[in-house]
C-alpha positions as CSV (number, residue, x, y, z in Angstrom):
1,M,14.6,-81.3,134.4
2,A,14.8,-78.0,136.1
3,R,18.4,-77.6,134.8
4,K,17.1,-78.2,131.3
5,K,14.3,-75.6,131.7
6,S,16.8,-73.2,133.1
7,G,19.0,-73.6,130.0
8,I,16.2,-73.0,127.7
9,K,15.1,-69.9,129.6
10,G,18.7,-68.5,129.3
11,L,18.7,-69.2,125.6
12,V,15.5,-67.3,125.2
13,I,16.9,-64.4,127.1
14,V,20.0,-64.3,124.9
15,V,18.0,-64.5,121.7
16,G,15.7,-61.8,123.0
17,A,18.6,-59.6,123.9
18,F,20.1,-60.2,120.5
19,L,16.9,-59.2,118.7
20,L,16.7,-56.1,120.8
21,L,20.3,-55.3,119.8
22,L,19.4,-55.8,116.2
23,A,16.4,-53.5,116.5
24,E,18.6,-50.7,117.8
25,I,20.7,-50.8,114.6
26,P,19.8,-47.7,112.4
27,T,18.0,-48.3,109.2
28,S,20.8,-46.7,107.2
29,V,23.2,-49.4,108.5
30,W,20.9,-52.2,107.4
31,I,20.7,-50.5,103.9
32,G,24.5,-50.4,103.8
33,I,24.8,-54.1,104.8
34,G,22.3,-54.9,102.1
35,V,24.3,-53.0,99.4
36,I,27.5,-54.7,100.5
37,A,25.8,-58.1,100.3
38,A,24.3,-57.4,96.9
39,T,27.5,-56.1,95.4
40,W,29.9,-58.5,97.0
41,P,29.9,-61.0,94.1
42,L,30.6,-58.2,91.6
43,I,33.5,-56.9,93.8
44,R,35.0,-60.4,94.0
45,S,34.6,-60.7,90.2
46,W,36.3,-57.4,89.7
47,N,39.0,-58.2,92.2
48,N,39.7,-61.5,90.5
49,S,40.0,-59.7,87.1
50,N,42.3,-57.0,88.6
51,P,44.5,-58.9,91.1
52,A,46.8,-55.9,91.4
53,V,44.1,-53.9,93.1
54,P,43.1,-55.1,96.6
55,V,39.6,-55.2,97.8
56,P,38.8,-51.9,99.4
57,K,38.5,-51.9,103.2
58,A,35.4,-49.8,102.9
59,V,33.5,-52.9,101.8
60,L,34.5,-54.6,105.0
61,T,34.4,-51.7,107.5
62,G,30.8,-50.5,107.2
63,V,28.3,-48.1,105.4
64,A,29.6,-44.6,106.3
65,Q,32.2,-44.9,103.6
66,V,29.5,-45.8,101.0
67,S,27.6,-42.6,101.9
68,S,30.7,-40.6,101.5
69,A,31.5,-42.2,98.2
70,S,28.1,-41.3,97.0
71,K,28.8,-37.6,97.6
72,T,32.1,-37.9,95.8
73,S,30.4,-39.6,92.8
74,K,27.9,-36.7,92.5
75,V,30.7,-34.1,92.3
76,E,32.4,-36.2,89.7
77,R,29.2,-36.7,87.7
78,D,28.4,-32.9,87.7
79,S,31.9,-32.0,86.6
80,S,31.8,-34.1,83.4
81,E,29.0,-32.7,81.3
82,E,30.3,-33.9,78.0
83,D,30.3,-37.6,78.9
84,S,27.2,-39.5,77.8
85,F,27.4,-41.6,80.9
86,A,28.3,-40.8,84.5
87,R,30.9,-43.0,86.4
88,V,29.4,-43.8,89.8
89,P,31.9,-45.6,92.1
90,V,30.6,-48.3,94.4
91,A,32.9,-47.3,97.3
92,S,35.7,-44.8,97.9
93,F,38.0,-46.0,95.2
94,S,38.0,-43.9,92.0
95,S,39.5,-46.3,89.5
96,S,36.2,-48.1,88.8
97,G,32.5,-47.4,88.5
98,F,29.3,-48.3,86.7
99,S,27.7,-46.5,83.6
100,I,24.3,-44.9,84.4
101,P,22.8,-43.1,81.3
102,K,21.8,-39.5,81.5
103,A,18.2,-38.5,81.1
104,P,17.4,-37.9,77.4
105,V,17.4,-34.3,76.2
106,G,14.1,-32.6,76.8
107,H,12.8,-34.9,79.6
108,G,11.5,-33.0,82.5
109,E,10.2,-29.4,82.6
110,G,9.5,-28.0,79.2
111,L,12.1,-25.4,78.1
112,W,12.0,-22.7,75.4
113,Y,14.6,-23.1,72.7
114,P,15.3,-19.6,71.4
115,S,16.1,-18.6,67.9
116,G,19.2,-20.2,66.5
117,M,19.2,-23.1,68.9
118,S,18.8,-26.7,67.6
119,V,17.7,-30.0,69.2
120,N,17.5,-33.6,68.3
121,V,14.1,-35.3,68.7
122,G,13.0,-38.7,67.4
123,G,16.3,-39.0,65.5
124,I,15.7,-35.7,63.7
125,H,18.0,-32.7,64.0
126,I,15.8,-29.6,64.2
127,P,17.6,-26.2,63.8
128,G,16.3,-22.7,64.3
129,G,14.6,-23.0,67.7
130,M,11.5,-21.0,68.7
131,F,9.7,-23.9,70.3
132,Y,9.3,-25.7,73.6
133,V,10.8,-29.1,74.3
134,G,10.2,-31.2,77.4
135,S,7.8,-33.6,79.0
136,S,5.9,-31.1,81.2
137,L,4.6,-27.7,80.4
138,K,1.3,-27.2,82.3
139,T,-1.7,-25.0,81.4
140,K,-4.2,-23.6,83.8
141,F,-6.1,-26.9,83.8
142,H,-2.9,-28.9,84.6
143,E,-2.6,-30.3,81.0
144,N,0.4,-30.1,78.9
145,D,0.5,-27.2,76.5
146,P,-0.4,-28.5,73.0
147,C,2.7,-26.8,71.5
148,L,5.1,-28.8,73.7
149,I,7.4,-31.2,71.8
150,D,7.6,-34.2,74.1
151,P,10.5,-36.5,73.4
152,T,8.9,-39.3,75.4
153,K,6.2,-39.6,72.7
154,S,6.8,-42.1,70.0
155,V,7.6,-40.9,66.5
156,A,7.0,-42.8,63.3
157,S,9.7,-43.4,60.7
158,K,8.2,-41.2,58.1
159,G,5.5,-38.6,57.4
160,D,4.2,-36.1,54.8
161,Y,3.4,-32.6,56.1
162,T,1.4,-31.7,53.0
163,A,-1.3,-34.2,54.1
164,R,-4.0,-33.3,56.7
165,Q,-3.2,-35.2,60.0
166,T,-4.3,-32.8,62.7
167,D,-7.6,-31.7,64.3
168,Y,-8.9,-28.2,64.7
169,W,-7.2,-27.8,68.1
170,S,-4.2,-30.0,67.6
171,S,-1.8,-31.1,70.3
172,Y,1.6,-32.7,69.9
173,A,0.9,-35.2,72.6
174,Q,-2.4,-36.3,71.1
175,I,-1.6,-36.5,67.4
176,S,-0.4,-39.8,65.9
177,P,3.2,-40.9,65.8
178,A,3.1,-40.4,62.0
179,A,1.8,-36.9,62.5
180,R,4.6,-36.2,65.0
181,R,7.1,-37.3,62.4
182,T,5.4,-35.1,59.9
183,Y,5.5,-32.0,62.2
184,L,9.1,-32.6,63.1
185,N,10.0,-32.9,59.3
186,W,8.3,-29.5,58.7
187,L,10.2,-27.9,61.5
188,C,13.4,-29.5,60.2
189,S,12.7,-28.2,56.7
190,G,12.7,-24.6,57.9
191,K,9.0,-24.1,58.5
192,K,8.6,-22.5,55.1
193,D,7.0,-25.0,52.6
194,P,3.8,-23.2,51.4
195,D,2.2,-26.6,50.7
196,A,2.4,-27.7,54.4
197,D,-0.9,-28.4,56.1
198,I,-2.0,-25.3,58.1
199,G,-2.6,-27.5,61.2
200,F,1.2,-27.9,61.7
201,V,1.6,-24.2,61.2
202,F,-0.9,-23.6,64.0
203,L,0.9,-26.1,66.2
204,Y,4.1,-24.1,65.9
205,F,2.2,-20.8,66.3
206,Y,0.8,-22.0,69.6
207,G,4.4,-21.9,71.0
208,L,4.9,-18.4,69.7
209,E,1.7,-17.3,71.4
210,R,2.8,-18.8,74.7
211,R,6.2,-17.1,74.5
212,V,4.7,-13.7,73.8
213,L,1.7,-13.7,76.1
214,L,2.8,-15.8,79.1
215,D,6.6,-15.6,79.2
216,G,6.6,-12.1,77.8
217,S,4.5,-10.8,80.7
218,K,6.9,-11.9,83.4
219,D,10.3,-12.8,81.8
220,V,12.8,-10.1,80.9
221,T,14.5,-12.5,78.5
222,A,11.3,-13.3,76.7
223,R,10.4,-9.6,76.4
224,A,13.8,-9.0,74.8
225,E,12.9,-11.6,72.2
226,L,9.7,-9.8,71.1
227,P,11.2,-8.2,67.9
228,L,12.5,-11.6,66.8
229,L,9.2,-13.2,67.5
230,G,7.4,-10.4,65.6
231,N,9.6,-11.0,62.6
232,E,8.9,-14.8,62.7
233,V,5.1,-14.1,62.8
234,R,5.5,-11.7,59.8
235,R,7.4,-14.4,58.0
236,L,4.6,-17.0,58.6
237,I,1.9,-14.5,57.5
238,G,3.9,-14.0,54.3
239,I,3.9,-17.7,53.5
240,Y,0.6,-19.0,55.0
241,G,-1.6,-15.8,55.4
242,Q,-3.3,-16.3,52.0
243,K,-3.7,-20.0,52.6
244,S,-5.8,-19.6,55.7
245,S,-7.9,-16.5,56.7
246,S,-8.1,-18.0,60.2
247,F,-4.3,-18.1,60.5
248,Q,-4.1,-14.6,59.0
249,D,-6.5,-13.2,61.7
250,Y,-4.8,-14.9,64.7
251,A,-1.2,-14.1,63.5
252,S,-2.1,-10.5,62.6
253,G,-3.6,-10.1,66.1
254,L,-0.5,-11.5,67.8
255,L,1.8,-9.3,65.6
256,E,-0.3,-6.2,66.7
257,W,0.2,-7.2,70.3
258,I,4.0,-7.6,69.8
259,D,4.2,-4.2,68.0
260,L,2.3,-2.4,70.7
261,S,3.8,-4.1,73.8
262,N,6.7,-1.6,73.7
263,H,5.2,1.2,71.6
264,S,6.6,4.7,71.1
265,P,4.9,7.5,72.9
266,T,4.7,9.4,69.6
267,L,3.6,6.7,67.1
268,Y,2.0,9.5,65.0
269,N,5.4,10.7,64.0
270,E,6.5,7.3,62.7
271,P,5.8,5.6,59.4
272,V,2.7,3.5,59.4
273,P,3.6,-0.3,59.3
274,E,1.9,-2.7,57.0
275,L,-1.6,-3.1,58.4
276,R,-4.7,-5.2,57.3
277,R,-8.1,-3.8,56.7
278,A,-10.6,-5.5,59.1
279,W,-14.0,-4.9,60.7
280,E,-12.5,-2.1,62.8
281,V,-9.7,0.4,62.7
282,P,-6.4,-1.3,63.6
283,V,-5.4,-0.7,67.2
284,Y,-2.0,0.7,66.0
285,L,-3.8,3.5,64.3
286,K,-6.2,4.0,67.2
287,L,-3.2,4.4,69.5
288,A,-1.4,6.8,67.2
289,L,-4.6,8.9,66.9
290,G,-5.3,8.8,70.6
291,Q,-1.7,10.0,71.3
292,T,-2.3,13.1,69.2
293,A,-5.4,13.8,71.3
294,M,-3.4,13.4,74.5
295,A,-0.6,15.6,73.3
296,G,-2.9,18.2,71.8
297,V,-1.3,18.1,68.4
298,G,-2.8,17.9,64.9
299,V,-3.0,14.5,63.2
300,P,-0.2,14.2,60.6
301,A,-1.2,13.8,57.0
302,H,0.1,10.2,56.7
303,I,-1.9,9.1,59.8
304,A,-5.0,10.8,58.4
305,L,-4.6,9.0,55.2
306,A,-4.2,5.6,57.0
307,W,-7.3,6.4,59.0
308,V,-9.4,6.9,55.9
309,R,-7.9,3.8,54.3
310,F,-8.5,1.5,57.2
311,D,-11.8,2.9,58.5
312,P,-14.4,0.2,57.8
313,N,-17.1,2.8,57.1
314,S,-14.9,4.6,54.5
315,R,-15.5,3.0,51.1
316,L,-12.9,4.3,48.7
317,R,-13.9,4.3,45.1
318,T,-11.9,2.7,42.2
319,P,-9.7,5.7,41.4
320,A,-8.4,5.8,45.0
321,T,-7.5,2.1,44.9
322,R,-6.4,1.7,41.3
323,C,-4.2,4.8,41.6
324,A,-3.2,4.3,45.2
325,V,0.2,6.2,45.0
326,E,-1.3,9.2,43.3
327,F,-4.3,9.1,45.6
328,A,-2.0,9.2,48.7
329,T,-0.1,12.2,47.3
330,L,-3.2,14.1,46.3
331,F,-5.0,13.4,49.6
332,E,-2.1,14.5,51.7
333,T,-1.8,17.7,49.7
334,K,-5.4,18.6,50.0
335,Y,-5.4,17.6,53.7
336,R,-2.5,20.1,54.4
337,E,-4.5,22.7,52.5
338,A,-7.5,22.2,54.7
339,F,-5.6,21.7,58.0
340,S,-2.3,23.4,57.9
341,A,-1.5,22.4,61.5
342,G,-3.3,19.0,61.2
343,L,-6.8,18.0,62.4
344,K,-7.1,18.4,66.2
345,L,-9.0,15.5,68.0
346,P,-10.8,15.8,71.3
347,K,-10.1,13.5,74.3
348,N,-13.3,11.5,74.5
349,K,-14.2,9.2,77.4
350,T,-13.8,5.8,75.7
351,K,-10.5,4.3,76.7
352,L,-8.4,2.4,74.3
353,K,-7.4,-1.3,74.9
354,L,-6.3,-4.3,72.8
355,V,-8.1,-7.6,73.4
356,Y,-6.4,-10.7,72.0
357,R,-8.2,-14.0,71.5
358,P,-5.6,-16.7,71.4
359,A,-5.6,-19.6,68.9
360,S,-4.2,-22.1,71.4
361,S,-6.5,-24.1,73.7
362,A,-3.8,-23.7,76.4
363,F,-5.3,-20.3,77.2
364,R,-8.6,-21.6,78.3
365,G,-9.5,-20.2,81.7
366,F,-7.4,-17.1,81.4
367,G,-10.3,-14.8,80.8
368,E,-9.9,-11.7,78.8
369,I,-6.3,-11.2,77.6
370,K,-5.9,-7.5,77.1
371,L,-3.3,-4.8,76.7
372,S,-4.2,-1.3,78.2
373,F,-2.8,2.1,77.3
374,G,-3.6,4.1,80.3
375,E,-5.8,7.2,79.7
376,T,-5.3,7.2,75.9
377,P,-8.8,7.6,74.3
378,D,-10.2,5.6,71.5
379,V,-11.0,8.4,69.1
380,S,-12.0,6.1,66.3
381,V,-15.5,6.0,67.7
382,L,-16.0,9.7,66.8
383,T,-17.9,10.3,63.6
384,G,-17.1,14.0,63.1
385,P,-13.3,13.8,62.3
386,I,-13.5,10.8,60.0
387,G,-16.4,12.5,58.1
388,Q,-14.1,15.5,57.4
389,L,-11.4,13.2,56.1
390,Q,-13.9,11.3,53.9
391,K,-14.8,14.6,52.1
392,I,-11.1,15.2,51.3
393,A,-10.7,11.7,50.1
394,E,-13.7,12.1,47.8
395,A,-12.3,15.3,46.3
396,A,-8.9,13.6,45.6
397,T,-10.7,10.6,44.1
398,K,-12.8,12.8,41.7
399,E,-9.6,14.5,40.5
400,L,-8.1,11.2,39.7
401,E,-11.1,9.9,37.7
402,P,-9.7,10.7,34.2
403,Y,-6.4,9.1,35.0
404,S,-8.2,6.0,36.4
405,R,-10.3,5.7,33.3
406,Y,-7.2,5.9,31.2
407,L,-5.6,3.1,33.1
408,G,-8.8,1.1,32.9
409,R,-8.8,1.4,29.1
410,T,-5.1,0.5,28.6
411,K,-5.3,-2.3,31.2
412,N,-1.6,-1.7,31.8
413,Q,-0.5,0.1,35.0
414,S,2.9,0.8,33.5
415,S,1.4,2.9,30.8
416,G,0.4,5.4,33.4
417,S,4.0,6.8,33.4
418,A,3.7,7.6,29.6
419,L,3.1,11.3,28.8
420,E,-0.4,10.5,27.5
421,G,-1.3,9.0,30.9
422,L,0.5,11.8,32.9
423,L,-1.5,14.4,31.1
424,Q,-4.6,13.0,32.9
425,L,-3.0,13.9,36.3
426,P,-2.3,17.2,38.1
427,F,1.3,18.3,37.5
428,K,2.2,17.8,41.2
429,L,1.7,14.0,40.7
430,W,4.0,13.7,37.7
431,P,7.4,12.0,38.2
432,Q,10.1,14.1,39.7
433,S,12.2,14.0,36.5
434,H,9.3,15.4,34.4
435,Q,8.6,18.1,37.0
436,A,12.2,19.1,37.1
437,Y,12.4,19.4,33.3
438,L,9.5,21.8,33.0
439,T,10.5,23.7,36.0
440,D,13.9,24.2,34.4
441,I,12.2,25.6,31.2
442,K,10.2,28.0,33.4
443,S,13.4,29.3,35.0
444,R,15.1,29.7,31.6
445,V,12.2,31.6,29.9
446,G,12.1,33.8,33.1
447,V,15.7,34.8,32.5
448,I,16.0,34.8,28.7
449,G,12.4,35.8,27.9
450,M,11.9,33.6,24.9
451,I,13.2,30.2,23.8
452,T,13.1,28.7,20.3
453,T,13.3,24.9,20.3
454,Q,14.9,23.1,17.4
455,S,11.7,21.1,16.9
456,F,8.5,20.1,18.6
457,Q,10.0,16.6,19.1
458,D,12.9,18.2,21.0
459,L,10.3,19.6,23.5
460,L,8.6,16.2,23.9
461,A,11.5,13.8,24.1
462,P,12.6,14.5,27.7
463,L,9.0,13.9,28.7
464,G,9.2,10.4,27.3
465,S,7.0,11.0,24.3
466,D,7.1,11.4,20.5
467,S,5.1,13.9,18.4
468,N,2.3,11.5,17.6
469,L,0.1,13.0,20.2
470,S,-3.6,13.7,19.5
471,R,-4.8,17.3,19.4
472,D,-6.4,17.0,22.8
473,K,-3.2,15.6,24.4
474,V,-1.1,18.5,22.9
475,Q,-3.7,20.9,24.3
476,S,-3.5,19.2,27.7
477,L,0.3,19.6,27.7
478,A,-0.1,23.3,26.8
479,R,-2.5,23.8,29.7
480,V,0.0,22.1,32.1
481,M,2.7,24.4,30.8
482,E,0.5,27.5,31.1
483,S,-0.3,26.5,34.7
484,L,3.5,26.8,35.3
485,G,3.7,30.2,33.6
486,I,5.1,28.8,30.3
487,A,3.3,29.7,27.0
488,M,3.8,28.1,23.6
489,E,3.5,29.2,20.0
490,P,1.9,27.9,17.9
491,D,-1.0,28.6,20.2
492,V,-2.8,25.2,20.1
493,L,-5.2,26.5,22.8
494,G,-6.2,29.2,20.3
495,N,-7.0,26.8,17.6
496,A,-3.6,26.9,15.9
497,A,-2.6,23.8,14.0
498,I,-0.7,21.1,15.9
499,P,3.0,21.4,15.1
500,K,4.7,18.6,13.3
501,A,7.7,16.8,14.8
502,E,10.2,19.0,12.8
503,D,8.4,22.3,13.4
504,K,10.0,25.0,15.6
505,V,8.2,25.9,18.8
506,I,8.5,29.2,20.7
507,L,8.3,29.1,24.5
508,F,7.9,32.3,26.5
509,P,6.8,33.4,30.0
510,I,3.2,34.5,30.8
511,P,3.1,37.6,33.0
512,S,2.1,36.5,36.5
513,G,-1.5,37.0,37.5
514,E,-2.7,38.0,34.0
515,A,-5.6,36.3,32.4
516,N,-4.5,35.8,28.8
517,H,-7.9,35.8,27.0
518,R,-7.5,34.8,23.4
519,D,-11.0,35.6,22.2
520,T,-11.0,39.4,22.7
521,P,-11.7,41.2,19.4
522,A,-8.7,43.6,19.7
523,Y,-6.3,40.7,20.1
524,Q,-7.8,38.7,17.2
525,A,-7.6,41.8,14.9
526,A,-4.0,42.4,15.9
527,L,-3.2,38.7,15.3
528,L,-4.8,38.7,11.9
529,T,-2.9,41.9,11.0
530,L,0.4,40.4,12.0
531,Q,-0.3,37.2,9.9
532,L,-1.3,39.3,6.8
533,A,1.8,41.4,7.2
534,S,4.0,38.3,7.3
535,A,2.4,37.1,4.1
536,V,3.2,40.4,2.4
537,A,6.7,40.6,3.9
538,S,7.6,37.1,2.7
539,A,6.1,37.5,-0.7
540,D,9.5,38.3,-2.2
541,G,10.9,35.1,-0.6
542,E,12.7,36.9,2.2
543,F,11.4,38.0,5.6
544,G,14.1,40.4,6.4
545,E,15.3,42.0,9.7
546,S,13.9,45.4,8.7
547,E,10.4,44.0,8.3
548,T,10.7,42.1,11.5
549,R,11.8,45.2,13.4
550,H,9.0,47.2,11.8
551,L,6.4,44.7,12.9
552,Q,7.9,44.4,16.4
553,S,7.7,48.2,16.9
554,Q,4.1,48.1,15.7
555,I,3.2,45.4,18.4
556,Q,4.7,47.7,21.1
557,A,2.6,50.6,19.7
558,W,-0.6,48.7,20.3
559,I,-0.9,49.9,23.8
560,H,-4.6,49.0,23.9
561,L,-3.5,45.4,24.2
562,S,-2.4,43.8,27.5
563,P,1.3,42.9,28.2
564,G,0.3,39.3,27.9
565,H,-1.2,39.8,24.4
566,Q,1.8,41.8,23.3
567,Q,4.2,39.0,24.6
568,R,2.3,36.4,22.7
569,L,2.2,38.5,19.5
570,S,6.0,38.9,19.8
571,A,6.4,35.2,20.1
572,H,4.0,34.6,17.2
573,L,6.0,37.0,15.1
574,K,9.2,35.0,15.8
575,L,7.4,31.9,14.7
576,L,6.1,33.6,11.5
577,V,9.6,34.6,10.5
578,A,10.5,30.9,10.6
579,T,7.3,29.6,9.1
580,P,5.2,32.4,7.3
581,V,1.5,31.7,6.8
582,S,0.0,31.7,3.3
583,F,-2.7,34.3,2.4
584,A,-5.4,31.9,1.3
585,P,-6.4,30.6,4.8
586,L,-6.7,34.2,6.1
587,K,-9.3,35.5,3.6
588,K,-12.3,34.1,5.4
589,R,-11.3,35.8,8.7
590,L,-11.2,39.2,7.0
591,D,-14.9,39.4,6.4
592,T,-15.7,39.8,10.1
593,L,-13.7,43.0,10.4
594,P,-15.4,46.5,10.4
595,T,-14.7,48.7,7.3
596,A,-12.6,51.2,9.2
597,S,-10.3,48.4,10.5
598,K,-10.0,47.0,7.0
599,E,-8.8,50.3,5.5
600,A,-6.3,50.7,8.4
601,I,-5.0,47.2,7.9
602,A,-4.6,47.8,4.1
603,S,-2.6,51.0,4.7
604,F,-0.4,49.1,7.3
605,M,0.3,46.4,4.7
606,A,1.9,49.0,2.5
607,T,4.2,50.2,5.3
608,V,5.3,46.6,5.9
609,A,6.2,46.1,2.2
610,Q,8.1,49.4,2.2
611,A,10.0,48.6,5.5
612,D,13.1,47.3,3.7
613,G,13.1,50.4,1.3
614,N,12.2,48.3,-1.7
615,V,8.8,47.2,-2.9
616,S,9.2,44.4,-5.5
617,P,6.6,43.6,-8.2
618,V,5.8,40.4,-6.3
619,E,5.0,42.4,-3.1
620,V,2.8,44.8,-5.1
621,K,0.9,41.9,-6.5
622,M,0.4,40.5,-2.9
623,L,-0.7,43.9,-1.7
624,E,-3.3,44.1,-4.4
625,K,-4.7,40.7,-3.3
626,V,-4.9,41.8,0.3
627,Y,-6.6,45.1,-0.6
628,K,-9.1,43.2,-2.7
629,A,-9.8,40.7,0.1
630,L,-10.3,43.6,2.5
631,G,-12.8,45.2,0.1
632,V,-10.4,48.2,-0.5
633,D,-9.8,49.6,-3.9
634,S,-6.6,48.0,-5.2
635,K,-5.7,51.2,-7.0
636,K,-4.9,52.7,-3.6
637,V,-1.9,50.3,-3.3
638,F,0.5,52.7,-5.1
639,S,-0.6,55.8,-3.2
640,D,-0.3,54.0,0.1
641,V,3.1,52.6,-0.8
642,H,4.2,56.2,-1.8
643,A,2.9,57.5,1.5
644,A,4.8,54.8,3.4
645,A,7.9,55.7,1.6
646,S,7.5,59.4,2.4
647,G,6.8,58.6,6.1
648,T,3.3,60.2,6.1
649,S,1.3,56.9,6.8
650,Q,-0.2,56.4,10.2
651,A,0.2,53.2,12.4
652,P,-3.2,51.6,12.4
653,T,-5.2,51.2,15.6
654,I,-6.8,47.7,15.4
């Protein structure tokens, strides 16, 4: 009995020792044994199907080789990126392995897909990039960003992006599978269908916001993308801005942020980009104006114009908006006249900053998102400078009122380029081709002294008009020409008849700085004398050179007239030679002359008739008519003609 108890006691000691031995075996060894036991049937099956390859010793000799094989398999897996599966050997032999699928694209940390990069999500190939893809992209409250395209979320087989399927603050993770399909379809189609629901546009816009505001604040690569992101926002505004004022506001704000994130230190010297009128002056303009104050330079004309246009307290009237191009030119001209060096702005205490209010709910908790500009002042709060610009704007607007009314009557903006419309504008606003034409005429008359056109129509044709202009329009053209120093005969501003299309027109220079008053008695008397003389000279059917020379010398002898009057009378004489006036229309004008002037004119008519050395019976009859109209005894005709022939007559002083 004692021997039996002794045997049992020994057995217990052996078993206990064995258990203690087992407890000393490392956990990694037990794991290796477990792996070998689990894979042994597979190894035997593989060995049976491949009798030429012996069972590896690693299976029989322990776990260390398994650990080593695991390291080898990782290297092999990393070196084969193009395989859709990784070959993971069970042990140290490399001729066999098991296929373990890679993680699907986009799983894990959300990644930004830049412009031009494509991705497959839900069986849809999405080109173009500019979105985030992944299963994790956290916000401040540890939620996924609503813009994140999560491939782990289910996607329906079809969807229509023209139908409303999103909430006000939509999120890719929270919308329905059908809405996800719809959104992916819109991305796939190029993000450009104007009929797309604006909710999907916002969902895409959230990603652009994150890239600009978050990534752009700390990532050099993201900052380098800002111009591309800006172009994308502009593209979206062009398609969807009119569809949603809310999207227009958010997108315009983000675009402003992008444009000013890397601004020029002299924005005031650059063209003003496309801006939108809002409840305050755009920050771009505020910055440009503030830079002029910091630099101590005057505000350039184009910046001053933009300030007036975008200042919410400056209400431009219809002429300034209907005739926007003409208003801009006229405003800048008047501005330079008022401020040759530009309006100087003071450095006030209010500092400039740009505050952006994001559309995406991902920015909750971030507080005020702002862009600062150092010590640059916000001069838009000053009332004095903008008040001065408003006065210039009103003066330019008033000058455009006739042209604006003309456009309003015609209801056709293109008609403004017709001569009838241009005559309502200051000459400096005419097209360059029209300005060049009249400037060339000015140069020619300055050199030649006097030009005779083939016809009135020849004068009008280069200005894009025919001769069917009303009297007031022809007079307007004459005023424009006289403002350039070009005068015209017939003198339509002096109540002469409007020339017909085929009538000749005389162009000549006006002496600089001389007021050419047409209503002085001396000039009117001389003009009437010249017209009567032409009627007498042409009575025999021929207005000869001798008569023309005689009359021209008489004009030069009237030294009581101004050089301008003498120049116009010479041009009028040239016109009379081509188209003499008849006597009948002149008779009424003779009654207003004093008696002494009438007798002097009658005597002068006799010298004109005698100028060619031959007084025909027809000329004698015309002289008798003139004498009678002047109230002078017609019997004096023969004595006056005789005196003229003998050279004893005196030149009349009119």
